[in-house]
C-alpha positions in Angstrom: -11.0 -16.1 18.9 -11.1 -16.3 14.9 -8.0 -15.0 13.1 -6.9 -14.8 9.6 -3.2 -15.0 8.4 -2.3 -13.6 5.0 0.9 -15.0 3.4 2.6 -12.7 0.7 1.6 -13.8 -2.7 0.5 -12.2 -6.0 -1.1 -11.7 -8.3 -4.9 -11.6 -8.1 -6.8 -13.2 -11.3 -10.2 -14.3 -12.0 -14.1 -13.2 -12.2 -16.2 -13.2 -8.8 -19.4 -11.8 -7.5 -19.5 -10.3 -4.0 -22.5 -10.1 -1.5 -25.9 -8.1 -2.1 -25.5 -4.7 -1.2 -26.0 -4.2 2.5 -27.8 -0.9 2.3 -30.1 -2.0 -0.1 -31.1 -5.1 1.6 -32.1 -3.4 4.6 -34.4 -1.1 2.6 -35.8 -3.9 0.5 -36.8 -5.7 3.7 -38.4 -2.9 5.3 -40.5 -1.8 2.4 -41.4 -5.3 1.2 -42.5 -5.9 4.8 -44.7 -2.7 4.6 -46.0 -3.9 1.2 -49.6 -5.4 0.5 -48.8 -8.9 -0.2 -46.0 -11.0 -1.7 -42.5 -9.8 -2.6 -39.0 -11.7 -3.1 -35.7 -10.2 -2.5 -33.2 -12.1 -4.4 -29.4 -12.1 -4.2 -29.6 -10.1 -0.6 -26.8 -9.9 1.7 -26.7 -12.4 4.4 -24.3 -10.7 6.4 -25.4 -10.5 10.2 -26.6 -6.9 9.9 -29.1 -7.9 7.2 -30.1 -11.1 8.9 -30.9 -9.3 12.0 -33.3 -6.7 10.1 -34.9 -9.7 8.8 -35.3 -11.2 12.3 -36.7 -7.9 13.5 -39.5 -7.9 11.2 -40.2 -11.5 11.7 -40.6 -10.6 15.4 -42.9 -8.0 14.3 -45.3 -10.4 12.9 -44.1 -10.3 9.1 -43.6 -13.8 7.6 -40.2 -14.1 5.9 -38.9 -17.5 4.3 -35.6 -18.1 3.2 -34.4 -20.2 0.1 -31.1 -20.2 -1.9 -30.4 -16.5 -2.6 -34.0 -15.3 -1.9 -36.1 -14.0 0.5 -39.9 -14.2 0.2 -41.8 -11.8 2.2 -45.5 -11.7 3.0 -46.0 -7.9 3.3 -48.4 -7.1 6.1 -49.0 -3.2 4.6 -48.2 -0.1 6.3 -50.5 -0.7 9.5 -49.8 -4.4 9.6 -46.9 -4.6 12.3 -47.6 -5.9 15.8 -45.8 -5.7 19.0 -43.0 -7.6 19.6 -42.8 -10.1 22.6 -39.2 -8.8 23.5 -36.5 -6.4 22.5 -35.3 -6.1 19.0 -31.4 -7.0 18.6 -30.0 -5.2 15.6 -26.7 -6.8 16.5 -23.8 -4.4 14.8 -25.8 -2.6 12.6 -26.1 1.3 13.0 -28.3 1.2 9.7 -30.7 -1.4 11.1 -31.2 0.4 14.5 -31.6 4.0 13.2 -33.8 3.1 10.2 -36.1 0.8 12.7 -36.3 3.6 15.3 -37.8 6.0 12.5 -40.4 3.3 11.4 -41.2 2.1 14.8 -41.6 5.7 16.3 -45.2 6.2 14.4 -46.5 2.8 15.1 -49.1 2.3 18.0 -47.0 -0.2 20.3 -43.9 -0.2 22.5 -40.5 -1.8 21.0 -37.2 -1.8 22.6 -34.1 -1.9 20.1 -30.7 -2.9 21.4 -27.8 -4.3 19.7 -24.1 -5.5 20.4 -21.6 -3.8 22.8 -20.4 -1.6 19.6 -24.1 -0.3 19.0 -24.5 0.6 22.4 -21.5 2.9 22.2 -22.4 4.6 18.9 -24.4 8.1 19.0 -28.3 7.6 18.7 -29.0 11.1 19.6 -28.6 12.2 15.8 -31.9 10.6 14.9 -33.6 10.5 18.4 -33.5 14.5 18.4 -35.2 15.2 15.4 -37.6 12.3 15.8 -38.7 13.7 18.9 -39.3 16.9 17.1 -41.8 14.9 15.3 -43.5 14.0 18.3 -41.8 10.7 19.1 -41.5 9.1 22.7 -38.1 7.6 22.7 -36.1 6.9 25.9 -32.6 5.8 26.2 -29.2 5.7 27.9 -27.9 9.3 28.6 -31.2 10.8 27.6 -31.6 8.9 24.3 -28.1 9.6 23.2 -27.2 5.8 23.6 -28.9 2.5 23.0 -31.0 0.7 24.2 -33.8 2.8 22.9 -37.4 2.4 24.4 -40.0 3.8 21.7 -43.5 4.2 22.7 -45.3 4.5 19.4 -47.3 7.6 18.8 -49.1 9.8 16.2 -46.4 11.8 14.7 -46.5 15.3 12.9 -44.5 16.4 9.8 -41.5 18.7 10.5 -38.9 20.7 8.5 -35.5 19.2 9.5 -31.9 20.7 8.4 -29.6 17.9 9.1 -26.0 19.2 10.2 -24.3 16.2 8.5 -24.9 14.4 5.2 -26.1 11.1 6.6 -28.3 8.6 4.9 -29.2 6.9 8.0 -30.5 10.1 9.7 -32.4 11.0 6.3 -33.7 7.5 6.0 -34.7 7.3 9.6 -36.9 10.4 9.1 -38.2 9.4 5.7 -39.8 6.2 7.3 -41.2 8.0 10.3 -42.6 10.9 7.8 -44.7 7.9 6.3 -46.8 7.9 9.5 -46.6 11.6 10.2 -49.6 14.1 9.8 -48.6 16.6 7.1 -45.4 17.6 5.0 -41.9 16.4 6.2 -38.9 18.1 4.6 -35.4 17.0 5.2 -32.2 18.8 4.0 -28.5 17.9 4.4 -25.4 19.9 3.6 -24.4 17.4 0.8 -26.3 14.6 -0.9 -25.9 11.5 1.1 -26.6 7.7 -0.5 -30.2 7.9 -2.0 -30.9 4.2 -1.7 -34.3 5.1 0.5 -35.3 7.5 -2.2 -34.8 5.1 -5.1 -36.7 2.2 -3.5 -39.5 4.5 -2.5 -39.8 5.5 -6.2 -39.5 1.8 -7.3 -42.6 0.9 -5.1 -44.5 4.1 -6.2 -44.5 5.8 -2.9 -44.7 9.7 -3.5 -42.1 12.3 -2.6 -40.3 15.2 -4.2 -36.5 15.5 -4.3 -34.8 18.8 -5.2 -31.0 19.0 -4.9 -29.9 18.1 -1.2 -33.7 18.4 0.2 -36.4 15.5 0.2 -40.3 16.3 0.6 -42.9 13.5 1.4 -46.5 13.9 2.5 -47.3 11.8 5.3 -49.9 9.0 5.7 -50.1 8.5 2.1 -53.4 7.4 0.4 -51.4 5.1 -2.1 -51.0 1.5 -0.8 -48.1 -0.3 -2.6 -48.0 -4.1 -3.6 -45.5 -6.6 -3.5 -42.8 -6.7 -6.1 -39.3 -8.5 -6.9 -36.4 -7.0 -5.7 -33.0 -7.8 -7.3 -29.9 -6.7 -4.9 -27.0 -5.3 -6.6 -23.5 -6.5 -5.5 -22.1 -4.3 -2.7 -19.8 -1.8 -4.0 -18.2 -1.4 -0.4 -17.6 -5.2 -0.6 -16.1 -4.9 -4.3 -13.8 -2.1 -2.9 -11.5 -4.6 -1.1 -10.7 -6.4 -4.5 -10.9 -3.3 -6.5 -8.1 -1.8 -4.4 -6.1 -5.5 -3.9 -6.0 -5.9 -7.8 -5.0 -2.3 -8.2 -1.9 -2.6 -5.7 -0.8 -6.3 -6.4 1.2 -6.4 -9.6 0.1 -8.4 -12.6 -3.5 -8.7 -11.1 -6.4 -8.8 -13.2 -10.0 -9.1 -11.7 -13.4 -8.8 -12.9 -16.5 -8.4 -10.2 -19.9 -8.8 -11.6 -23.0 -7.2 -10.9 -21.9 -4.5 -8.5 -24.1 -1.5 -7.5 -22.9 1.9 -9.2 -25.4 4.1 -7.4 -23.6 7.7 -8.1 -24.0 8.6 -4.5 -21.9 5.4 -3.8 -19.1 5.6 -6.4 -16.7 8.2 -4.7 -14.3 5.1 -4.3 -14.0 4.3 -7.9 -13.8 8.1 -8.6 -11.0 8.5 -5.9 -9.1 5.3 -7.3 -9.2 6.7 -10.9 -8.0 10.0 -9.9 -5.0 7.9 -8.3 -4.1 6.4 -11.5 -6.0 2.8 -11.1 -7.2 1.0 -14.2 -10.9 0.2 -13.7 -13.3 -0.6 -16.4 -17.0 -0.3 -16.1 -18.6 -2.9 -18.3 -22.4 -3.8 -19.3 -23.9 -1.0 -17.4 -27.7 -1.6 -16.5 -30.4 -1.2 -14.0 -32.1 -3.3 -11.2 -34.9 -2.3 -8.8 -34.0 1.5 -9.6 -30.4 1.2 -8.9 -27.6 1.2 -11.6 -25.7 -1.8 -11.9 -22.4 -2.8 -13.8 -19.2 -5.3 -14.0 -16.3 -3.9 -13.0 -12.9 -4.9 -14.5 -9.4 -3.9 -12.8 -6.1 -4.7 -13.6 -2.9 -3.8 -11.5 -1.5 -0.1 -11.7 0.9 2.1 -10.0 -1.0 4.5 -7.8 -0.2 8.2 -6.7 -1.4 10.0 -3.7 -4.4 12.4 -4.1 -6.4 14.8 -1.8 -10.0 13.6 -0.5 -11.9 16.6 0.8 -15.4 17.1 2.7 -17.2 17.1 -0.4 -16.1 13.5 -1.6 -16.7 12.0 2.2 -20.2 11.3 1.8 -19.8 9.0 -1.3 -16.3 7.2 0.2 -17.4 7.0 3.9 -17.5 3.1 4.1 -14.7 2.9 1.9 -12.3 5.1 4.0 -10.3 1.8 5.5 -9.4 0.3 2.2 -8.6 3.7 0.6 -6.0 4.2 3.5 -4.4 0.9 2.2 -4.3 2.2 -1.6 -2.7 5.4 -0.1 -0.1 3.8 2.1 1.6 1.9 -0.8 0.9 4.8 -3.6 3.6 7.2 -4.8 3.2 10.7 -2.9 0.9 12.1 -0.3 -2.6 11.5 0.2 -4.6 14.1 2.3 -8.0 13.3 4.0 -10.1 16.0 5.5 -13.4 16.5 6.4 -14.1 12.9 7.7 -14.8 13.5 11.4 -17.8 11.2 10.9 -15.5 8.1 10.7 -14.7 8.7 14.6 -18.3 7.0 15.3 -18.4 4.1 13.0 -18.0 0.3 14.3 -14.6 1.7 15.5 -12.9 5.2 15.3 -11.8 4.4 11.7 -9.2 7.1 11.8 -7.4 5.9 14.9 -7.7 2.1 14.1 -6.4 2.5 10.6 -3.7 4.5 11.5 -2.5 2.3 14.2 -2.7 -1.0 12.2 -1.2 0.5 9.3 1.9 2.0 11.1 2.4 -1.3 12.6 2.8 -2.4 9.1 5.4 0.0 8.4 3.0 2.9 6.8 3.8 6.6 7.4 0.6 8.4 8.6 0.0 11.4 10.4 -3.5 11.4 12.4 -5.7 14.5 12.4 -8.9 15.0 13.9 -10.9 15.1 10.8 -8.7 12.6 8.9 -5.1 11.9 8.3 -2.0 12.6 6.1 -0.4 9.5 4.7 2.9 9.6 3.0 2.8 6.8 0.5 5.9 4.2 0.6 5.8 4.5 -3.3 6.3 0.7 -4.1 2.7 0.0 -5.1 2.1 -3.3 -4.1 5.5 -5.0 -4.4 6.2 -7.3 -1.8 8.0 -5.4 0.9 5.7 -2.4 0.4 4.4 -2.9 4.0 5.7 -5.4 6.7 4.1 -8.2 8.2 2.9 -7.6 11.6 0.2 -9.0 13.9 -2.9 -6.8 13.8 -6.1 -6.3 15.4 -9.5 -5.8 14.0 -10.9 -3.7 16.9 -14.1 -5.5 16.1 -14.6 -3.8 12.8 -15.3 -5.8 9.5 -13.9 -3.1 7.4 -10.7 -2.8 9.3 -10.1 -6.5 9.3 -10.5 -6.7 5.6 -8.5 -4.0 4.6 -5.7 -5.0 6.6 -5.8 -8.2 4.8 -5.8 -6.7 1.5 -2.6 -4.7 2.6 -1.0 -7.9 3.8 -1.1 -9.1 0.3 2.0 -6.5 -0.4 3.9 -7.2 2.8 7.3 -9.0 2.7 6.3 -11.3 5.6 3.0 -13.2 6.9 0.7 -11.1 8.8 -1.8 -12.3 11.1 -5.3 -10.4 11.9 -6.7 -11.2 15.3 -10.6 -11.1 16.1 -12.0 -11.5 12.4 -15.5 -12.9 13.2 -16.6 -9.4 12.6 -16.1 -10.0 9.1 -19.4 -11.9 8.8 -21.7 -8.6 9.6 -21.0 -7.5 5.9 -19.2 -10.1 3.8 -19.7 -13.7 4.7 -17.0 -15.7 2.8 -14.4 -12.9 2.3 -11.8 -15.3 2.9 -13.3 -17.8 0.2 -13.4 -15.1 -2.1 -9.9 -13.6 -1.8 -8.7 -17.5 -2.1 -10.6 -17.9 -5.2 -8.7 -15.2 -6.6 -5.5 -16.4 -5.4 -5.9 -19.9 -6.4 -6.6 -18.8 -10.1 -3.2 -17.6 -10.3 -1.6 -20.4 -8.3 -1.4 -18.6 -4.9 -2.7 -19.4 -1.4 -3.3 -17.5 1.7 
C-alpha cells in the first residue's frame, strides 16, 4: 500500500503549475465528443477520474488520441455515440458517473455505469430521480439509489426541476439529458453552483438562458457545433493545497501559473483573504470561456473565520485544506451548512476531524460542519504534532494532511496515498519542487 512521509521543513518557494482543472476536463471531453469534427483539449487533467471519462467515450465509439499535454478528439456529433460492448467503469469519479448518466439517458441504446467501491457507496438518487421525471429508464441497487446504474436509453421530455441543493453535478447531468429531450427544460437551484457546463455550452455555441440560479434550455437544438480547441486552466482545487501551504509555512513565497478563477469556484481564495492570507492575482485573462490568472502567495499569520451555507458551494472541494488552515490559525473557525461533505469520496467532516485530531488539532464535529479552535501558531514547527494518518481512500484528505504535516514538529506518515492519482498525479513531485528551491526535502 502506497504511503507518504512528510518531514517538517520550511519554507516553500518557487513557481509551479498544477494539473488541468478536473471539472473542466470532464466537460471538455463530453462536448468535443458530441461536436462535429476534430477538437483538441490542451493541458487537460491526467488524473484517473478524467482518464476514465476519456475511456468511457472511447468505448462509446469516439476516437480520442493522446499526445503530450493534448487530447485529439474526433467528434461524432450529438447522435453519433454507439452502444459499448461492456459496462463503463467511471472509477472514483462522482462527476463522471453522474454527468454520463444524464447524457446516456437520452441515447437509443443500453449502458451500464459502474465505479470503484467508493462510487458504489455514493448517492445516485439525486440524479436518477429527476432524470426519471424526464422519462429516463434507469435501474440500480436500492431502486437506483446506488451504482451500478443500468440505463436503457429512451426519448426524454423537458421538465421544470427545482434542486434541493446547489450541485453542479445534478445541474450538469440534467443539462446533458436536456440536449436530447423534447421541449424546454428548466433547472433551478437554491444557490449558484459551479457553472463550467454553462460556460462550455456558450463556448461551443449551444443555446441556453440563465437568470440568477435558473438555467433554461430547449432540447434537441437545431444548431450543431463544430470541433474547437479547448485550453484547460489549472485546477484551483489542486492549487488550493499550495495556497494554504505557502500561507501557513513561514517565509514561503510561491507563484502558481495559469489557475482557473471561475467565480463559482473562488470561495477558497475569498475565505483565505478573510483569514488574512496574502494572495495576489496576477495577469488575469480568459481561456475557452473560463477566467484564468497567476496566483502569488506569501506566508502570513491567519485568523479564524465563519464559513456559512452561502459560501459552501464555492468551497466544497477545498473544505479539507481549509480545515488545515483553520487548525493553525489564531482563534475560532466555524463551518456550517456543509452536510454535502458527508457524501464525498469519504465523509470529509468525519475524516478531517479524525486525522487533524490525531495531529493535535482541537475540533468539535457537528452534523453540518465543525468548530475548529485554532492553535494560534500559524505554521511554525510544532503547530501540529507528527502522527500516522490515514487517507480513507480520499485524495483531498491525503493531500490536506500532507500540507498540515509541514507545520508539525515530528515526521508524519500518511497511509494509502495511491488515491492522490485520481485528481493530482505528481503532487509529491510538485511539493518536492517547492521544498528543493529552498533547500528542504520531504
